[in-house]
PyMOL Python script that loads the backbone (N, CA, C, O; Angstrom):
from pymol import cmd

cmd.read_pdbstr("""\
ATOM      1  N   LYS A   1     -20.164  10.070   7.863  1.00  0.00           N
ATOM      2  CA  LYS A   1     -20.696  11.300   8.199  1.00  0.00           C
ATOM      3  C   LYS A   1     -20.023  11.963   9.220  1.00  0.00           C
ATOM      4  O   LYS A   1     -19.745  13.161   9.167  1.00  0.00           O
ATOM      5  N   CYS A   2     -19.699  11.080  10.332  1.00  0.00           N
ATOM      6  CA  CYS A   2     -19.185  11.895  11.548  1.00  0.00           C
ATOM      7  C   CYS A   2     -17.692  12.244  11.242  1.00  0.00           C
ATOM      8  O   CYS A   2     -17.159  13.090  11.960  1.00  0.00           O
ATOM      9  N   ARG A   3     -16.926  11.624  10.170  1.00  0.00           N
ATOM     10  CA  ARG A   3     -15.760  12.069   9.996  1.00  0.00           C
ATOM     11  C   ARG A   3     -15.675  13.239   9.161  1.00  0.00           C
ATOM     12  O   ARG A   3     -14.679  13.961   9.207  1.00  0.00           O
ATOM     13  N   LEU A   4     -16.850  13.525   8.244  1.00  0.00           N
ATOM     14  CA  LEU A   4     -16.997  14.831   7.604  1.00  0.00           C
ATOM     15  C   LEU A   4     -17.249  16.221   8.643  1.00  0.00           C
ATOM     16  O   LEU A   4     -16.753  17.331   8.450  1.00  0.00           O
ATOM     17  N   ARG A   5     -18.038  15.882   9.639  1.00  0.00           N
ATOM     18  CA  ARG A   5     -18.181  16.768  10.551  1.00  0.00           C
ATOM     19  C   ARG A   5     -17.052  17.283  11.509  1.00  0.00           C
ATOM     20  O   ARG A   5     -16.773  18.434  11.845  1.00  0.00           O
ATOM     21  N   GLY A   6     -16.362  15.816  11.923  1.00  0.00           N
ATOM     22  CA  GLY A   6     -15.494  16.143  12.842  1.00  0.00           C
ATOM     23  C   GLY A   6     -14.129  16.415  12.345  1.00  0.00           C
ATOM     24  O   GLY A   6     -13.327  16.907  13.139  1.00  0.00           O
ATOM     25  N   VAL A   7     -13.802  16.187  11.266  1.00  0.00           N
ATOM     26  CA  VAL A   7     -12.342  16.338  10.425  1.00  0.00           C
ATOM     27  C   VAL A   7     -12.306  17.109   9.244  1.00  0.00           C
ATOM     28  O   VAL A   7     -11.706  18.167   9.056  1.00  0.00           O
ATOM     29  N   TYR A   8     -13.032  16.448   8.449  1.00  0.00           N
ATOM     30  CA  TYR A   8     -12.974  17.045   7.075  1.00  0.00           C
ATOM     31  C   TYR A   8     -13.350  18.523   7.010  1.00  0.00           C
ATOM     32  O   TYR A   8     -12.498  19.352   6.688  1.00  0.00           O
ATOM     33  N   LYS A   9     -14.647  18.888   7.317  1.00  0.00           N
ATOM     34  CA  LYS A   9     -15.282  20.124   7.270  1.00  0.00           C
ATOM     35  C   LYS A   9     -14.316  21.269   8.034  1.00  0.00           C
ATOM     36  O   LYS A   9     -13.921  22.271   7.439  1.00  0.00           O
ATOM     37  N   PRO A  10     -14.027  21.009   9.283  1.00  0.00           N
ATOM     38  CA  PRO A  10     -13.071  22.065  10.022  1.00  0.00           C
ATOM     39  C   PRO A  10     -11.850  22.198   9.325  1.00  0.00           C
ATOM     40  O   PRO A  10     -11.407  23.344   9.251  1.00  0.00           O
ATOM     41  N   VAL A  11     -11.189  21.262   8.783  1.00  0.00           N
ATOM     42  CA  VAL A  11      -9.846  21.273   8.098  1.00  0.00           C
ATOM     43  C   VAL A  11     -10.021  22.088   6.813  1.00  0.00           C
ATOM     44  O   VAL A  11      -9.328  23.069   6.540  1.00  0.00           O
ATOM     45  N   ARG A  12     -10.977  21.614   6.067  1.00  0.00           N
ATOM     46  CA  ARG A  12     -11.549  22.346   4.827  1.00  0.00           C
ATOM     47  C   ARG A  12     -11.693  23.715   4.791  1.00  0.00           C
ATOM     48  O   ARG A  12     -11.385  24.442   3.847  1.00  0.00           O
ATOM     49  N   THR A  13     -12.147  24.032   5.797  1.00  0.00           N
ATOM     50  CA  THR A  13     -12.401  25.589   5.977  1.00  0.00           C
ATOM     51  C   THR A  13     -11.070  26.616   5.732  1.00  0.00           C
ATOM     52  O   THR A  13     -11.110  27.771   5.308  1.00  0.00           O
ATOM     53  N   ARG A  14      -9.959  25.879   6.106  1.00  0.00           N
ATOM     54  CA  ARG A  14      -8.635  26.564   6.089  1.00  0.00           C
ATOM     55  C   ARG A  14      -7.624  26.030   5.167  1.00  0.00           C
ATOM     56  O   ARG A  14      -6.658  26.713   4.827  1.00  0.00           O
ATOM     57  N   PHE A  15      -7.834  24.729   4.717  1.00  0.00           N
ATOM     58  CA  PHE A  15      -6.976  24.313   3.785  1.00  0.00           C
ATOM     59  C   PHE A  15      -7.674  23.605   2.467  1.00  0.00           C
ATOM     60  O   PHE A  15      -8.890  23.610   2.272  1.00  0.00           O
ATOM     61  N   SER A  16      -6.713  23.005   1.611  1.00  0.00           N
ATOM     62  CA  SER A  16      -7.135  22.474   0.588  1.00  0.00           C
ATOM     63  C   SER A  16      -8.000  21.194   0.575  1.00  0.00           C
ATOM     64  O   SER A  16      -8.038  20.559   1.629  1.00  0.00           O
ATOM     65  N   ARG A  17      -8.637  20.777  -0.392  1.00  0.00           N
ATOM     66  CA  ARG A  17      -9.489  19.601  -0.359  1.00  0.00           C
ATOM     67  C   ARG A  17      -8.698  18.242  -0.104  1.00  0.00           C
ATOM     68  O   ARG A  17      -9.102  17.286   0.558  1.00  0.00           O
ATOM     69  N   MET A  18      -7.435  18.366  -0.799  1.00  0.00           N
ATOM     70  CA  MET A  18      -6.490  17.119  -0.545  1.00  0.00           C
ATOM     71  C   MET A  18      -5.932  17.005   0.786  1.00  0.00           C
ATOM     72  O   MET A  18      -5.887  15.912   1.350  1.00  0.00           O
ATOM     73  N   THR A  19      -5.488  18.110   1.341  1.00  0.00           N
ATOM     74  CA  THR A  19      -5.269  18.294   2.789  1.00  0.00           C
ATOM     75  C   THR A  19      -6.088  17.842   3.830  1.00  0.00           C
ATOM     76  O   THR A  19      -5.691  17.254   4.836  1.00  0.00           O
ATOM     77  N   ALA A  20      -7.625  18.232   3.468  1.00  0.00           N
ATOM     78  CA  ALA A  20      -8.525  17.753   4.280  1.00  0.00           C
ATOM     79  C   ALA A  20      -8.935  16.199   4.268  1.00  0.00           C
ATOM     80  O   ALA A  20      -9.284  15.529   5.240  1.00  0.00           O
ATOM     81  N   SER A  21      -8.817  15.819   3.026  1.00  0.00           N
ATOM     82  CA  SER A  21      -8.919  14.281   2.745  1.00  0.00           C
ATOM     83  C   SER A  21      -7.752  13.586   3.464  1.00  0.00           C
ATOM     84  O   SER A  21      -7.981  12.562   4.108  1.00  0.00           O
ATOM     85  N   THR A  22      -6.695  14.019   3.397  1.00  0.00           N
ATOM     86  CA  THR A  22      -5.521  13.268   4.113  1.00  0.00           C
ATOM     87  C   THR A  22      -5.577  13.423   5.763  1.00  0.00           C
ATOM     88  O   THR A  22      -5.115  12.536   6.481  1.00  0.00           O
ATOM     89  N   ALA A  23      -6.158  14.577   6.282  1.00  0.00           N
ATOM     90  CA  ALA A  23      -6.483  14.687   7.576  1.00  0.00           C
ATOM     91  C   ALA A  23      -7.318  13.602   7.986  1.00  0.00           C
ATOM     92  O   ALA A  23      -6.962  12.788   8.838  1.00  0.00           O
ATOM     93  N   THR A  24      -8.549  13.568   7.329  1.00  0.00           N
ATOM     94  CA  THR A  24      -9.524  12.771   7.575  1.00  0.00           C
ATOM     95  C   THR A  24      -9.076  11.196   7.572  1.00  0.00           C
ATOM     96  O   THR A  24      -9.573  10.464   8.427  1.00  0.00           O
ATOM     97  N   PHE A  25      -8.152  10.664   6.632  1.00  0.00           N
ATOM     98  CA  PHE A  25      -7.514   9.431   6.540  1.00  0.00           C
ATOM     99  C   PHE A  25      -6.587   9.217   7.837  1.00  0.00           C
ATOM    100  O   PHE A  25      -6.736   8.243   8.575  1.00  0.00           O
ATOM    101  N   ILE A  26      -5.600  10.228   8.054  1.00  0.00           N
ATOM    102  CA  ILE A  26      -4.919   9.864   9.301  1.00  0.00           C
ATOM    103  C   ILE A  26      -5.780   9.753  10.789  1.00  0.00           C
ATOM    104  O   ILE A  26      -5.494   8.975  11.698  1.00  0.00           O
ATOM    105  N   ALA A  27      -6.936  10.767  10.788  1.00  0.00           N
ATOM    106  CA  ALA A  27      -7.738  10.557  11.810  1.00  0.00           C
ATOM    107  C   ALA A  27      -8.478   9.314  11.924  1.00  0.00           C
ATOM    108  O   ALA A  27      -8.645   8.755  13.007  1.00  0.00           O
ATOM    109  N   SER A  28      -8.868   8.931  10.961  1.00  0.00           N
ATOM    110  CA  SER A  28      -9.497   7.596  10.801  1.00  0.00           C
ATOM    111  C   SER A  28      -8.549   6.323  11.239  1.00  0.00           C
ATOM    112  O   SER A  28      -9.037   5.379  11.859  1.00  0.00           O
ATOM    113  N   GLY A  29      -7.198   6.365  10.882  1.00  0.00           N
ATOM    114  CA  GLY A  29      -6.328   5.422  11.312  1.00  0.00           C
ATOM    115  C   GLY A  29      -5.947   5.573  12.737  1.00  0.00           C
ATOM    116  O   GLY A  29      -5.670   4.617  13.461  1.00  0.00           O
ATOM    117  N   ILE A  30      -5.944   6.890  13.132  1.00  0.00           N
ATOM    118  CA  ILE A  30      -5.530   6.803  14.676  1.00  0.00           C
ATOM    119  C   ILE A  30      -6.691   6.354  15.532  1.00  0.00           C
ATOM    120  O   ILE A  30      -6.489   5.861  16.642  1.00  0.00           O
ATOM    121  N   PHE A  31      -8.028   6.533  14.985  1.00  0.00           N
ATOM    122  CA  PHE A  31      -9.259   5.968  15.797  1.00  0.00           C
ATOM    123  C   PHE A  31      -9.163   4.577  15.595  1.00  0.00           C
ATOM    124  O   PHE A  31      -9.479   3.927  16.591  1.00  0.00           O
ATOM    125  N   HIS A  32      -8.773   3.827  14.466  1.00  0.00           N
ATOM    126  CA  HIS A  32      -8.809   2.510  14.441  1.00  0.00           C
ATOM    127  C   HIS A  32      -7.755   1.937  15.305  1.00  0.00           C
ATOM    128  O   HIS A  32      -8.000   0.862  15.851  1.00  0.00           O
ATOM    129  N   GLU A  33      -6.521   2.560  15.517  1.00  0.00           N
ATOM    130  CA  GLU A  33      -5.581   2.159  16.467  1.00  0.00           C
ATOM    131  C   GLU A  33      -6.243   2.153  17.922  1.00  0.00           C
ATOM    132  O   GLU A  33      -6.200   1.199  18.699  1.00  0.00           O
ATOM    133  N   TRP A  34      -6.743   3.143  18.110  1.00  0.00           N
ATOM    134  CA  TRP A  34      -7.520   3.098  19.431  1.00  0.00           C
ATOM    135  C   TRP A  34      -8.613   2.018  19.952  1.00  0.00           C
ATOM    136  O   TRP A  34      -8.855   1.567  21.072  1.00  0.00           O
ATOM    137  N   ILE A  35      -9.219   1.773  18.562  1.00  0.00           N
ATOM    138  CA  ILE A  35     -10.305   0.803  18.886  1.00  0.00           C
ATOM    139  C   ILE A  35      -9.766  -0.609  19.078  1.00  0.00           C
ATOM    140  O   ILE A  35     -10.243  -1.381  19.910  1.00  0.00           O
ATOM    141  N   LEU A  36      -8.696  -0.928  18.227  1.00  0.00           N
ATOM    142  CA  LEU A  36      -7.924  -2.156  18.408  1.00  0.00           C
ATOM    143  C   LEU A  36      -7.218  -2.389  19.734  1.00  0.00           C
ATOM    144  O   LEU A  36      -7.255  -3.503  20.256  1.00  0.00           O
ATOM    145  N   ALA A  37      -6.555  -1.333  20.311  1.00  0.00           N
ATOM    146  CA  ALA A  37      -5.891  -1.456  21.513  1.00  0.00           C
ATOM    147  C   ALA A  37      -6.915  -1.598  22.690  1.00  0.00           C
ATOM    148  O   ALA A  37      -6.706  -2.306  23.675  1.00  0.00           O
ATOM    149  N   VAL A  38      -8.023  -0.863  22.489  1.00  0.00           N
ATOM    150  CA  VAL A  38      -9.026  -0.981  23.564  1.00  0.00           C
ATOM    151  C   VAL A  38      -9.835  -2.423  23.672  1.00  0.00           C
ATOM    152  O   VAL A  38     -10.114  -3.090  24.668  1.00  0.00           O
ATOM    153  N   LEU A  39     -10.068  -2.619  22.457  1.00  0.00           N
ATOM    154  CA  LEU A  39     -11.044  -4.117  22.457  1.00  0.00           C
ATOM    155  C   LEU A  39     -10.132  -5.200  22.582  1.00  0.00           C
ATOM    156  O   LEU A  39     -10.456  -6.072  23.389  1.00  0.00           O
ATOM    157  N   PHE A  40      -8.890  -5.362  21.862  1.00  0.00           N
ATOM    158  CA  PHE A  40      -8.079  -6.568  21.952  1.00  0.00           C
ATOM    159  C   PHE A  40      -6.928  -6.553  22.897  1.00  0.00           C
ATOM    160  O   PHE A  40      -6.406  -7.660  23.032  1.00  0.00           O
ATOM    161  N   SER A  41      -6.435  -5.651  23.539  1.00  0.00           N
ATOM    162  CA  SER A  41      -5.451  -5.596  24.270  1.00  0.00           C
ATOM    163  C   SER A  41      -5.432  -6.450  25.525  1.00  0.00           C
ATOM    164  O   SER A  41      -6.368  -6.326  26.315  1.00  0.00           O
ATOM    165  N   PRO A  42      -4.361  -7.383  25.802  1.00  0.00           N
ATOM    166  CA  PRO A  42      -4.418  -8.320  26.887  1.00  0.00           C
ATOM    167  C   PRO A  42      -4.744  -7.708  28.264  1.00  0.00           C
ATOM    168  O   PRO A  42      -4.294  -6.590  28.510  1.00  0.00           O
ATOM    169  N   GLU A  43      -5.481  -8.344  29.167  1.00  0.00           N
ATOM    170  CA  GLU A  43      -5.683  -7.704  30.494  1.00  0.00           C
ATOM    171  C   GLU A  43      -4.039  -7.777  31.221  1.00  0.00           C
ATOM    172  O   GLU A  43      -3.129  -8.410  30.686  1.00  0.00           O
ATOM    173  N   TYR A  44      -3.908  -7.150  32.280  1.00  0.00           N
ATOM    174  CA  TYR A  44      -2.762  -6.839  32.794  1.00  0.00           C
ATOM    175  C   TYR A  44      -2.312  -8.142  33.358  1.00  0.00           C
ATOM    176  O   TYR A  44      -1.130  -8.471  33.260  1.00  0.00           O
ATOM    177  N   ASN A  45      -3.133  -8.849  33.903  1.00  0.00           N
ATOM    178  CA  ASN A  45      -2.660 -10.226  34.600  1.00  0.00           C
ATOM    179  C   ASN A  45      -2.203 -11.338  33.518  1.00  0.00           C
ATOM    180  O   ASN A  45      -1.485 -12.302  33.784  1.00  0.00           O
ATOM    181  N   GLU A  46      -2.757 -11.027  32.229  1.00  0.00           N
ATOM    182  CA  GLU A  46      -2.381 -11.951  31.129  1.00  0.00           C
ATOM    183  C   GLU A  46      -0.895 -11.740  30.492  1.00  0.00           C
ATOM    184  O   GLU A  46      -0.298 -12.570  29.806  1.00  0.00           O
ATOM    185  N   LEU A  47      -0.432 -10.450  30.869  1.00  0.00           N
ATOM    186  CA  LEU A  47       0.897 -10.125  30.429  1.00  0.00           C
ATOM    187  C   LEU A  47       2.016 -10.710  31.467  1.00  0.00           C
ATOM    188  O   LEU A  47       3.202 -10.830  31.162  1.00  0.00           O
ATOM    189  N   GLU A  48       1.448 -11.067  32.779  1.00  0.00           N
ATOM    190  CA  GLU A  48       2.443 -11.574  33.660  1.00  0.00           C
ATOM    191  C   GLU A  48       2.794 -13.033  33.139  1.00  0.00           C
ATOM    192  O   GLU A  48       1.914 -13.828  32.807  1.00  0.00           O
ATOM    193  N   GLY A  49       4.105 -13.310  33.096  1.00  0.00           N
ATOM    194  CA  GLY A  49       4.406 -14.598  32.987  1.00  0.00           C
ATOM    195  C   GLY A  49       4.228 -15.281  31.595  1.00  0.00           C
ATOM    196  O   GLY A  49       4.505 -14.542  30.650  1.00  0.00           O
ATOM    197  N   ASP A  50       3.826 -16.530  31.282  1.00  0.00           N
ATOM    198  CA  ASP A  50       3.474 -16.999  30.077  1.00  0.00           C
ATOM    199  C   ASP A  50       1.991 -17.057  29.822  1.00  0.00           C
ATOM    200  O   ASP A  50       1.634 -17.821  28.925  1.00  0.00           O
ATOM    201  N   ALA A  51       1.160 -16.441  30.404  1.00  0.00           N
ATOM    202  CA  ALA A  51      -0.064 -16.394  30.230  1.00  0.00           C
ATOM    203  C   ALA A  51      -0.649 -15.900  28.852  1.00  0.00           C
ATOM    204  O   ALA A  51      -1.742 -16.270  28.425  1.00  0.00           O
ATOM    205  N   CYS A  52       0.141 -15.080  28.241  1.00  0.00           N
ATOM    206  CA  CYS A  52      -0.299 -14.566  26.931  1.00  0.00           C
ATOM    207  C   CYS A  52       0.725 -14.915  25.989  1.00  0.00           C
ATOM    208  O   CYS A  52       1.788 -14.322  25.807  1.00  0.00           O
ATOM    209  N   ILE A  53       0.258 -16.022  25.363  1.00  0.00           N
ATOM    210  CA  ILE A  53       1.079 -16.500  24.270  1.00  0.00           C
ATOM    211  C   ILE A  53       0.350 -16.340  22.969  1.00  0.00           C
ATOM    212  O   ILE A  53      -0.848 -16.576  22.810  1.00  0.00           O
ATOM    213  N   PRO A  54       1.162 -15.930  22.082  1.00  0.00           N
ATOM    214  CA  PRO A  54       0.329 -15.646  20.755  1.00  0.00           C
ATOM    215  C   PRO A  54       0.023 -16.931  20.117  1.00  0.00           C
ATOM    216  O   PRO A  54       0.770 -17.809  20.548  1.00  0.00           O
ATOM    217  N   PRO A  55      -0.850 -17.364  19.204  1.00  0.00           N
ATOM    218  CA  PRO A  55      -1.964 -16.590  18.826  1.00  0.00           C
ATOM    219  C   PRO A  55      -3.309 -16.457  19.823  1.00  0.00           C
ATOM    220  O   PRO A  55      -4.325 -15.842  19.501  1.00  0.00           O
ATOM    221  N   SER A  56      -3.133 -17.082  20.965  1.00  0.00           N
ATOM    222  CA  SER A  56      -4.239 -16.967  21.893  1.00  0.00           C
ATOM    223  C   SER A  56      -4.486 -15.638  22.477  1.00  0.00           C
ATOM    224  O   SER A  56      -5.611 -15.372  22.900  1.00  0.00           O
ATOM    225  N   CYS A  57      -3.557 -14.810  22.532  1.00  0.00           N
ATOM    226  CA  CYS A  57      -3.448 -13.520  23.140  1.00  0.00           C
ATOM    227  C   CYS A  57      -3.132 -12.469  22.136  1.00  0.00           C
ATOM    228  O   CYS A  57      -1.996 -12.506  21.661  1.00  0.00           O
ATOM    229  N   TYR A  58      -3.934 -11.553  21.740  1.00  0.00           N
ATOM    230  CA  TYR A  58      -3.383 -10.415  20.851  1.00  0.00           C
ATOM    231  C   TYR A  58      -2.572  -9.489  21.246  1.00  0.00           C
ATOM    232  O   TYR A  58      -2.869  -8.865  22.265  1.00  0.00           O
ATOM    233  N   ARG A  59      -1.611  -9.245  20.683  1.00  0.00           N
ATOM    234  CA  ARG A  59      -0.666  -7.957  20.968  1.00  0.00           C
ATOM    235  C   ARG A  59      -0.640  -7.034  19.877  1.00  0.00           C
ATOM    236  O   ARG A  59       0.003  -7.259  18.852  1.00  0.00           O
ATOM    237  N   PRO A  60      -1.259  -6.091  20.048  1.00  0.00           N
ATOM    238  CA  PRO A  60      -1.471  -4.929  19.106  1.00  0.00           C
ATOM    239  C   PRO A  60      -0.148  -4.380  18.280  1.00  0.00           C
ATOM    240  O   PRO A  60       0.775  -3.839  18.889  1.00  0.00           O
ATOM    241  N   GLY A  61      -0.128  -4.550  16.943  1.00  0.00           N
ATOM    242  CA  GLY A  61       1.103  -3.851  16.362  1.00  0.00           C
ATOM    243  C   GLY A  61       0.794  -2.381  16.108  1.00  0.00           C
ATOM    244  O   GLY A  61       0.293  -2.063  15.030  1.00  0.00           O
ATOM    245  N   PHE A  62       1.074  -1.431  17.072  1.00  0.00           N
ATOM    246  CA  PHE A  62       0.601  -0.132  16.907  1.00  0.00           C
ATOM    247  C   PHE A  62       1.298   0.556  15.646  1.00  0.00           C
ATOM    248  O   PHE A  62       2.505   0.419  15.446  1.00  0.00           O
ATOM    249  N   GLY A  63       0.629   1.159  14.969  1.00  0.00           N
ATOM    250  CA  GLY A  63       0.904   2.100  13.871  1.00  0.00           C
ATOM    251  C   GLY A  63       0.478   1.234  12.509  1.00  0.00           C
ATOM    252  O   GLY A  63       0.401   1.962  11.519  1.00  0.00           O
ATOM    253  N   ARG A  64       0.268   0.224  12.331  1.00  0.00           N
ATOM    254  CA  ARG A  64      -0.153  -0.563  11.301  1.00  0.00           C
ATOM    255  C   ARG A  64      -1.467  -0.023  10.649  1.00  0.00           C
ATOM    256  O   ARG A  64      -1.485   0.087   9.423  1.00  0.00           O
ATOM    257  N   SER A  65      -2.442   0.283  11.297  1.00  0.00           N
ATOM    258  CA  SER A  65      -3.722   0.697  10.899  1.00  0.00           C
ATOM    259  C   SER A  65      -3.519   2.042  10.199  1.00  0.00           C
ATOM    260  O   SER A  65      -3.895   2.342   9.066  1.00  0.00           O
ATOM    261  N   THR A  66      -2.736   2.930  11.238  1.00  0.00           N
ATOM    262  CA  THR A  66      -2.571   4.419  10.591  1.00  0.00           C
ATOM    263  C   THR A  66      -1.747   4.397   9.215  1.00  0.00           C
ATOM    264  O   THR A  66      -2.016   5.067   8.218  1.00  0.00           O
ATOM    265  N   LEU A  67      -0.802   3.589   9.349  1.00  0.00           N
ATOM    266  CA  LEU A  67       0.145   3.419   8.030  1.00  0.00           C
ATOM    267  C   LEU A  67      -0.797   2.750   6.866  1.00  0.00           C
ATOM    268  O   LEU A  67      -0.398   2.880   5.709  1.00  0.00           O
ATOM    269  N   PHE A  68      -1.940   2.090   7.083  1.00  0.00           N
ATOM    270  CA  PHE A  68      -2.836   1.656   6.006  1.00  0.00           C
ATOM    271  C   PHE A  68      -3.685   2.734   5.560  1.00  0.00           C
ATOM    272  O   PHE A  68      -4.002   2.774   4.372  1.00  0.00           O
ATOM    273  N   PHE A  69      -4.112   3.660   6.412  1.00  0.00           N
ATOM    274  CA  PHE A  69      -4.847   4.764   6.013  1.00  0.00           C
ATOM    275  C   PHE A  69      -4.166   5.863   5.279  1.00  0.00           C
ATOM    276  O   PHE A  69      -4.681   6.564   4.407  1.00  0.00           O
ATOM    277  N   ILE A  70      -2.736   5.946   5.811  1.00  0.00           N
ATOM    278  CA  ILE A  70      -2.032   6.977   5.162  1.00  0.00           C
ATOM    279  C   ILE A  70      -1.803   6.543   3.732  1.00  0.00           C
ATOM    280  O   ILE A  70      -1.905   7.323   2.785  1.00  0.00           O
ATOM    281  N   TRP A  71      -1.496   5.288   3.619  1.00  0.00           N
ATOM    282  CA  TRP A  71      -1.332   4.524   2.282  1.00  0.00           C
ATOM    283  C   TRP A  71      -2.442   4.894   1.413  1.00  0.00           C
ATOM    284  O   TRP A  71      -2.180   5.393   0.318  1.00  0.00           O
ATOM    285  N   ASN A  72      -3.705   4.701   1.786  1.00  0.00           N
ATOM    286  CA  ASN A  72      -4.991   4.897   1.288  1.00  0.00           C
ATOM    287  C   ASN A  72      -5.014   6.590   0.816  1.00  0.00           C
ATOM    288  O   ASN A  72      -5.388   6.972  -0.293  1.00  0.00           O
ATOM    289  N   ALA A  73      -4.639   7.281   1.671  1.00  0.00           N
ATOM    290  CA  ALA A  73      -4.678   8.680   1.434  1.00  0.00           C
ATOM    291  C   ALA A  73      -3.701   9.029   0.239  1.00  0.00           C
ATOM    292  O   ALA A  73      -4.096   9.814  -0.623  1.00  0.00           O
ATOM    293  N   ILE A  74      -2.390   8.449   0.158  1.00  0.00           N
ATOM    294  CA  ILE A  74      -1.469   8.653  -0.740  1.00  0.00           C
ATOM    295  C   ILE A  74      -2.072   8.254  -2.242  1.00  0.00           C
ATOM    296  O   ILE A  74      -1.916   8.992  -3.216  1.00  0.00           O
ATOM    297  N   ILE A  75      -2.736   7.067  -2.291  1.00  0.00           N
ATOM    298  CA  ILE A  75      -3.334   6.409  -3.380  1.00  0.00           C
ATOM    299  C   ILE A  75      -4.473   7.519  -3.904  1.00  0.00           C
ATOM    300  O   ILE A  75      -4.492   7.864  -5.086  1.00  0.00           O
ATOM    301  N   ILE A  76      -5.330   7.996  -3.017  1.00  0.00           N
ATOM    302  CA  ILE A  76      -6.520   8.928  -3.496  1.00  0.00           C
ATOM    303  C   ILE A  76      -5.745  10.058  -3.989  1.00  0.00           C
ATOM    304  O   ILE A  76      -5.946  10.473  -5.131  1.00  0.00           O
ATOM    305  N   ALA A  77      -4.842  10.611  -3.196  1.00  0.00           N
ATOM    306  CA  ALA A  77      -4.127  11.940  -3.733  1.00  0.00           C
ATOM    307  C   ALA A  77      -3.542  11.522  -5.114  1.00  0.00           C
ATOM    308  O   ALA A  77      -3.718  12.302  -6.050  1.00  0.00           O
ATOM    309  N   MET A  78      -2.983  10.568  -5.290  1.00  0.00           N
ATOM    310  CA  MET A  78      -2.214  10.301  -6.700  1.00  0.00           C
ATOM    311  C   MET A  78      -3.557  10.099  -7.803  1.00  0.00           C
ATOM    312  O   MET A  78      -3.508  10.588  -8.932  1.00  0.00           O
ATOM    313  N   GLU A  79      -4.468   9.498  -7.425  1.00  0.00           N
ATOM    314  CA  GLU A  79      -5.683   9.347  -8.392  1.00  0.00           C
ATOM    315  C   GLU A  79      -6.079  10.733  -8.499  1.00  0.00           C
ATOM    316  O   GLU A  79      -6.277  11.079  -9.664  1.00  0.00           O
ATOM    317  N   TYR A  80      -6.256  11.652  -7.599  1.00  0.00           N
ATOM    318  CA  TYR A  80      -6.670  12.920  -7.854  1.00  0.00           C
ATOM    319  C   TYR A  80      -5.780  13.764  -8.825  1.00  0.00           C
ATOM    320  O   TYR A  80      -6.245  14.432  -9.748  1.00  0.00           O
ATOM    321  N   LEU A  81      -4.424  13.663  -8.514  1.00  0.00           N
ATOM    322  CA  LEU A  81      -3.654  14.428  -9.330  1.00  0.00           C
ATOM    323  C   LEU A  81      -3.391  14.086 -10.814  1.00  0.00           C
ATOM    324  O   LEU A  81      -3.018  14.866 -11.691  1.00  0.00           O
ATOM    325  N   ILE A  82      -3.657  12.779 -10.921  1.00  0.00           N
ATOM    326  CA  ILE A  82      -3.355  12.101 -12.348  1.00  0.00           C
ATOM    327  C   ILE A  82      -4.627  12.074 -13.220  1.00  0.00           C
ATOM    328  O   ILE A  82      -4.644  12.397 -14.408  1.00  0.00           O
ATOM    329  N   GLY A  83      -5.738  11.639 -12.475  1.00  0.00           N
ATOM    330  CA  GLY A  83      -6.857  11.397 -13.076  1.00  0.00           C
ATOM    331  C   GLY A  83      -7.978  12.378 -13.355  1.00  0.00           C
ATOM    332  O   GLY A  83      -8.993  12.004 -13.942  1.00  0.00           O
TER     333      GLY A  83
END
""", "prot")
cmd.dss("prot")
cmd.show_as("cartoon", "prot")
cmd.util.cbc("prot")
cmd.orient("prot")
């Protein structure tokens, strides 16, 4: 519901439904990137030396969540166009 008020509806007032949906997926991906970076990024002192050794320490792969949500937007757009 928050995504509808924060992204979809403002974009929908000026652009098409597909553009608004894509913008919502991209915003969701960026939000998930931020959540993962804040919750799971190592402390500064863990980065020094060999203290942060995967898999005991999470090093975020930035862009993966956003790519996942963009992929979902593409699939939804294809479904809308084909079906």
